[in-house]
C-alpha positions as CSV (number, residue, x, y, z in Angstrom):
1,X,13.0,91.3,66.7
2,X,15.4,90.6,63.8
3,X,14.1,88.3,61.1
4,X,16.8,88.0,58.6
5,X,18.5,84.8,58.4
6,X,20.0,82.4,55.9
7,X,17.5,80.2,53.9
8,X,18.6,76.8,55.4
9,X,18.2,78.1,59.0
10,X,14.9,79.6,58.0
11,X,13.7,76.3,56.6
12,X,14.7,74.4,59.6
13,X,13.0,76.8,61.9
14,X,9.8,76.9,60.0
15,X,9.9,73.0,59.9
16,X,10.5,72.8,63.7
17,X,7.6,75.3,64.2
18,X,5.5,73.0,62.1
19,X,6.5,70.1,64.5
20,X,5.9,72.0,67.6
21,X,3.0,74.4,66.7
22,X,1.0,73.1,63.7
23,X,-2.0,73.8,65.6
24,X,-1.3,77.5,65.8
25,X,-1.1,77.6,62.1
26,X,-4.4,75.7,61.8
27,X,-6.2,78.1,64.0
28,X,-4.8,81.1,62.1
29,X,-3.5,81.9,65.0
30,X,-6.0,80.1,67.3
31,X,-5.4,83.8,67.0
32,X,-7.6,84.9,64.1
33,X,-9.8,82.4,62.5
34,X,-12.5,82.1,64.9
35,X,-14.8,84.3,67.2
36,X,-16.8,83.5,70.2
37,X,-20.6,84.0,70.6
38,X,-20.9,86.9,73.2
39,X,-24.7,87.3,73.0
40,X,-27.6,87.5,70.5
41,X,-28.7,85.2,67.9
42,X,-27.1,85.1,64.5
43,X,-29.3,86.0,61.6
44,X,-29.9,83.7,58.7
45,X,-26.8,83.4,56.5
46,X,-27.5,84.2,52.7
47,X,-26.3,81.5,50.4
48,X,-22.9,82.2,48.8
49,X,-22.3,85.3,50.7
50,X,-20.5,87.7,48.3
51,X,-17.2,89.1,49.5
52,X,-16.7,92.7,49.7
53,X,-13.9,94.1,47.5
54,X,-12.1,97.5,47.2
55,X,-10.9,99.8,49.9
56,X,-12.4,99.0,53.4
57,X,-11.7,100.5,56.8
58,X,-11.9,97.4,59.0
59,X,-13.0,98.0,62.6
60,X,-12.1,101.0,64.8
61,X,-9.5,101.1,67.4
62,X,-10.1,100.0,71.0
63,X,-8.8,102.8,73.4
64,X,-7.1,101.7,76.6
65,X,-6.3,104.1,79.4
66,X,-5.8,104.0,83.2
67,X,-7.9,106.1,85.5
68,X,-5.0,106.5,87.9
69,X,-2.6,107.5,85.1
70,X,-2.2,111.4,85.4
71,X,0.1,111.5,82.4
72,X,-2.8,110.6,80.1
73,X,-1.0,107.7,78.4
74,X,-3.2,105.7,75.8
75,X,-3.0,102.4,74.1
76,X,-4.7,101.9,70.8
77,X,-5.5,98.3,69.9
78,X,-6.3,97.2,66.3
79,X,-8.2,93.9,66.2
80,X,-7.2,91.7,63.3
81,X,-9.1,88.8,61.7
82,X,-8.7,85.9,59.3
83,X,-9.6,84.7,56.8
84,X,-10.2,87.9,54.9
85,X,-11.4,88.6,51.3
86,X,-8.3,88.2,49.1
87,X,-9.2,91.3,47.0
88,X,-9.7,93.5,50.1
89,X,-7.9,96.8,50.0
90,X,-7.7,97.5,53.7
91,X,-7.1,101.1,54.7
92,X,-7.7,102.5,58.3
93,X,-7.4,106.3,58.4
94,X,-7.9,106.0,62.2
95,X,-5.0,103.8,62.5
96,X,-2.9,106.1,60.4
97,X,-3.7,109.0,62.6
98,X,-3.0,107.0,65.7
99,X,0.5,105.8,64.3
100,X,1.2,109.5,63.4
101,X,1.0,110.3,67.2
102,X,2.5,107.2,68.7
103,X,6.0,106.3,69.8
104,X,5.8,102.5,69.4
105,X,3.8,99.6,67.8
106,X,3.3,96.3,69.6
107,X,2.8,93.3,67.3
108,X,1.5,89.9,67.6
109,X,3.5,87.3,69.6
110,X,6.0,85.4,67.5
111,X,6.7,81.7,68.1
112,X,10.4,81.3,67.4
113,X,12.0,77.8,67.1
114,X,15.6,78.0,68.1
115,X,17.5,75.0,66.6
116,X,20.6,75.1,68.9
117,X,24.1,74.3,67.8
118,X,23.2,71.7,65.1
119,X,21.4,74.0,62.6
120,X,21.5,74.5,58.9
121,X,21.3,72.3,55.8
122,X,22.4,69.1,57.5
123,X,18.9,68.7,59.0
124,X,17.0,69.1,55.9
125,X,17.0,65.3,54.9
126,X,15.5,64.5,58.2
127,X,12.4,66.6,57.5
128,X,11.3,64.3,54.6
129,X,8.0,62.6,55.4
130,X,7.4,64.7,58.6
131,X,3.6,64.9,57.7
132,X,3.2,61.1,56.9
133,X,1.4,58.7,59.1
134,X,3.9,57.2,61.6
135,X,2.4,53.7,61.0
136,X,2.3,53.9,57.3
137,X,-1.5,53.7,57.2
138,X,-3.6,55.9,54.9
139,X,-6.5,58.2,55.8
140,X,-9.0,55.6,54.7
141,X,-7.5,53.2,57.2
142,X,-7.5,55.5,60.3
143,X,-10.6,57.7,59.6
144,X,-14.1,56.3,60.3
145,X,-15.8,55.3,57.1
146,X,-18.6,57.8,57.3
147,X,-16.2,60.7,58.0
148,X,-13.9,59.4,55.2
149,X,-16.9,59.4,52.9
150,X,-17.5,63.2,53.8
151,X,-13.7,63.9,53.1
152,X,-13.7,62.6,49.6
153,X,-16.0,65.1,47.9
154,X,-14.3,68.0,49.7
155,X,-10.9,66.7,48.7
156,X,-12.0,66.4,45.0
157,X,-13.4,69.9,45.2
158,X,-10.7,71.8,46.8
159,X,-7.4,69.7,46.5
160,X,-8.0,67.5,43.4
161,X,-6.2,64.4,42.6
162,X,-3.4,64.8,44.9
163,X,-2.8,61.3,46.2
164,X,0.1,62.1,48.6
165,X,-2.3,63.8,51.1
166,X,-4.0,60.4,51.6
167,X,-0.8,59.1,53.4
168,X,-0.7,62.1,55.7
169,X,-1.7,62.4,59.4
170,X,-5.3,63.6,59.6
171,X,-4.3,67.0,61.2
172,X,-2.0,67.7,58.1
173,X,-4.6,66.6,55.7
174,X,-7.1,68.8,57.5
175,X,-4.8,71.8,57.3
176,X,-4.2,71.2,53.6
177,X,-8.0,71.0,52.9
178,X,-8.8,74.1,54.8
179,X,-6.2,76.2,53.2
180,X,-7.1,75.0,49.7
181,X,-10.8,75.6,50.5
182,X,-10.1,79.1,51.6
183,X,-8.1,80.0,48.5
184,X,-10.8,78.6,46.2
185,X,-13.5,80.7,48.1
186,X,-11.6,84.0,47.6
187,X,-10.3,84.2,51.2
188,X,-6.8,84.8,52.5
189,X,-6.1,83.1,55.9
190,X,-3.4,85.5,57.2
191,X,-0.7,87.8,56.2
192,X,-2.9,90.7,55.3
193,X,-3.2,93.1,58.1
194,X,0.0,92.9,60.2
195,X,2.4,93.5,57.1
196,X,0.3,96.5,56.2
197,X,0.6,97.8,59.8
198,X,4.4,97.3,59.7
199,X,4.6,99.2,56.4
200,X,2.6,102.0,57.9
201,X,4.8,102.1,60.9
202,X,7.9,102.3,58.9
203,X,6.4,105.1,56.9
204,X,5.6,106.9,60.1
205,X,9.1,106.1,61.5
206,X,7.5,104.4,64.6
207,X,9.6,101.6,66.1
208,X,8.0,98.0,66.0
209,X,8.3,95.6,68.7
210,X,7.2,91.8,68.3
211,X,6.9,89.9,71.5
212,X,8.6,86.5,71.2
213,X,8.2,83.2,72.8
214,X,11.3,80.9,72.1
215,X,10.9,77.1,71.6
216,X,14.2,75.4,72.0
217,X,15.0,72.3,70.4
218,X,18.5,71.4,71.7
219,X,18.5,68.1,69.6
220,X,16.4,69.1,66.5
221,X,17.2,65.9,64.6
222,X,16.1,63.7,67.5
223,X,13.1,65.9,68.0
224,X,12.0,65.6,64.3
225,X,12.5,61.7,64.5
226,X,10.5,61.5,67.8
227,X,7.6,63.6,66.2
228,X,7.5,61.1,63.3
229,X,6.9,58.4,65.7
230,X,4.5,60.1,68.0
231,X,0.7,59.3,67.5
232,X,-1.6,62.3,67.7
233,X,-5.2,62.2,68.8
234,X,-6.3,64.2,65.7
235,X,-9.4,62.7,64.5
236,X,-11.6,65.4,66.3
237,X,-9.5,68.1,64.5
238,X,-10.1,66.3,61.1
239,X,-13.8,65.9,61.7
240,X,-14.4,69.5,63.0
241,X,-12.5,70.8,59.9
242,X,-14.7,68.8,57.6
243,X,-17.8,70.1,59.5
244,X,-16.6,73.7,59.1
245,X,-16.0,73.4,55.5
246,X,-19.5,71.8,54.9
247,X,-21.4,74.2,56.9
248,X,-19.4,77.4,57.6
249,X,-17.8,78.7,54.4
250,X,-20.6,81.3,54.1
251,X,-20.3,82.3,57.6
252,X,-16.6,82.8,57.0
253,X,-17.2,85.2,54.2
254,X,-19.8,87.0,56.4
255,X,-17.3,87.3,59.3
256,X,-14.8,88.6,56.9
257,X,-17.2,91.1,55.4
258,X,-18.2,92.2,58.9
259,X,-14.6,92.8,59.9
260,X,-13.8,94.7,56.7
261,X,-16.8,97.0,57.2
262,X,-16.1,97.5,60.8
263,X,-19.2,95.8,62.0
264,X,-18.1,94.7,65.5
265,X,-21.7,94.2,66.6
266,X,-22.1,91.6,63.8
267,X,-18.8,89.8,64.7
268,X,-20.0,89.4,68.3
269,X,-23.3,87.6,67.1
270,X,-21.7,85.1,64.5
271,X,-21.3,81.5,65.7
272,X,-18.9,79.2,64.2
273,X,-17.5,75.6,64.2
274,X,-14.5,75.5,66.4
275,X,-12.1,73.3,64.4
276,X,-9.2,75.3,65.9
277,X,-9.5,74.2,69.4
278,X,-9.6,70.6,68.3
279,X,-6.5,70.9,66.3
280,X,-4.6,72.7,68.9
281,X,-5.5,70.1,71.5
282,X,-4.4,67.4,69.1
283,X,-0.9,68.8,69.1
284,X,-0.4,70.2,72.5
285,X,-1.7,67.2,74.3
286,X,0.6,64.8,72.6
287,X,3.3,63.2,74.5
288,X,5.9,64.8,72.2
289,X,4.6,68.4,73.1
290,X,4.0,67.7,76.8
291,X,7.6,66.6,77.2
292,X,8.7,69.9,75.6
293,X,6.5,72.2,77.9
294,X,3.7,72.8,75.4
295,X,1.2,73.1,78.1
296,X,2.7,76.5,79.1
297,X,2.7,78.0,75.5
298,X,-0.7,79.5,75.5
299,X,0.0,81.4,78.8
300,X,3.6,82.3,77.7
301,X,2.1,84.0,74.7
302,X,-0.4,85.9,76.9
303,X,2.2,86.9,79.3
304,X,4.6,88.2,76.5
305,X,2.0,90.2,74.8
306,X,0.7,91.7,78.0
307,X,4.1,92.5,79.3
308,X,5.0,94.4,76.1
309,X,2.0,96.5,76.0
310,X,2.2,97.5,79.7
311,X,5.8,98.4,79.3
312,X,5.0,100.4,76.3
313,X,2.0,102.0,78.0
314,X,4.1,103.2,80.8
315,X,6.9,104.6,78.6
316,X,4.9,106.1,75.8
317,X,2.3,108.9,75.5
318,X,0.7,106.8,72.8
319,X,1.3,103.2,71.7
320,X,-0.5,101.1,69.0
321,X,-0.9,97.3,69.6
322,X,-2.1,94.7,67.2
323,X,-4.1,91.7,68.6
324,X,-6.5,89.2,67.1
325,X,-10.0,90.3,67.5
326,X,-11.1,87.2,69.4
327,X,-8.7,88.1,72.1
328,X,-10.3,91.3,72.4
329,X,-13.9,90.1,72.3
330,X,-13.9,86.9,74.3
331,X,-14.5,87.2,78.0
332,X,-11.2,85.5,79.1
333,X,-9.0,87.1,76.4
334,X,-6.0,89.3,76.6
335,X,-8.1,92.6,76.8
336,X,-10.3,91.1,79.6
337,X,-6.9,90.6,81.5
338,X,-6.1,94.2,80.9
339,X,-9.4,95.3,82.4
340,X,-8.8,93.1,85.5
341,X,-5.5,94.9,85.9
342,X,-7.4,98.2,86.2
343,X,-7.2,99.4,82.7
344,X,-10.2,101.3,81.1
345,X,-11.2,99.8,77.7
346,X,-13.5,101.7,75.3
347,X,-14.9,100.1,72.3
348,X,-14.7,101.8,68.9
C-alpha cells in the first residue's frame, strides 16, 4: 500500500479517521492494548513493576501449516503488543531467520479514510473544535460528580493544568489522559514493532503487503459537521479509562515485560480493565457511525487480514504475518478462524 501523500491530504485523512475510528486508536488497536484471560489466576502484581530495558526477543513465532498441503507451505505469525517499554530494544533472531526464507510479509490491517473529490487544505478550517463537546458543556457538567472527582487527580498528575481538555467530549479527554499516563509511565502505546518489521523486511528484500479497509466520506465537510453535532454514549469509556489508570498501570508494565521476554504463558494469565471495548462501542454505536456502515468494520478488518494471509500462504513457500497478540490468543480471534478453516497452528 502506497503511503506517500501531500501534507494537507494526510492531515485530512488523519482527521477523518479520528472522526470515524477514534475507538481504534484508543484501543491501540482494539488491536494491541488488552489481552483476554484464557485460564489460570494471575499472581499478585508487585508495586511499581520495573520495566525491562535493553535488547529483548519478544515472543516466538506461531507456525501455521495445512495438513492437506503437500507442498509444505508455512505461515509464521508474530504477535505484537502495546503498550511496550519505551526503552525496549526489540530484536527477534527467529523473525530475522523467518524473513530470510520468506517471500512476503503481511502487515496489520490499515483503516484508510478516502476524502473523495473535495480534499486538501480547504477542509482544514472545518476541523477546528472537532473534539469539543457538541453542546458547549464541560466535563464537570456531563460526568457524574464522583467520577469527575476521580478524574481530577489523574488529570493533574498526567496532563497538568491544560484547561482545554475540560471542554472536550469524554472519549477524547479519556484518550489524552490515557496516552499521557503511558508516556509518564515509560510506556509506548504503539509504533514500536511494525516499523521494525518493515525495516527488517526491506533489508531482506521481502515484499510487504498491508491489507486495507477503505472508509469513504463522499462529503467530508458535511461528515465533520455532522460528527460535531452527534452525541456519543461515551461515559462508560471515560469511566473504564479512569479505572484502568487507577488500578492497571502496574499490570500494563507486567504485560509489557511478559511480551518483551517472550512469556506467552504469563500473557494468557493476566487480567485487565477493558476500557478499549467501551470506547469502541461509544463510537461505533453512534448514529453518525451506524449511518456510515461502522457495524461492518470489525468484520471487514478480519476478512481483509484473513484473505491476505490465505492468498500469501497459497502462493509462497514461506510467509511472515504480523498480528496483535490478542487476536492470536483469544478464542474467537483471527487465528481461531484459521484453525476453523483447517489450518494447524503451533504455539512458539
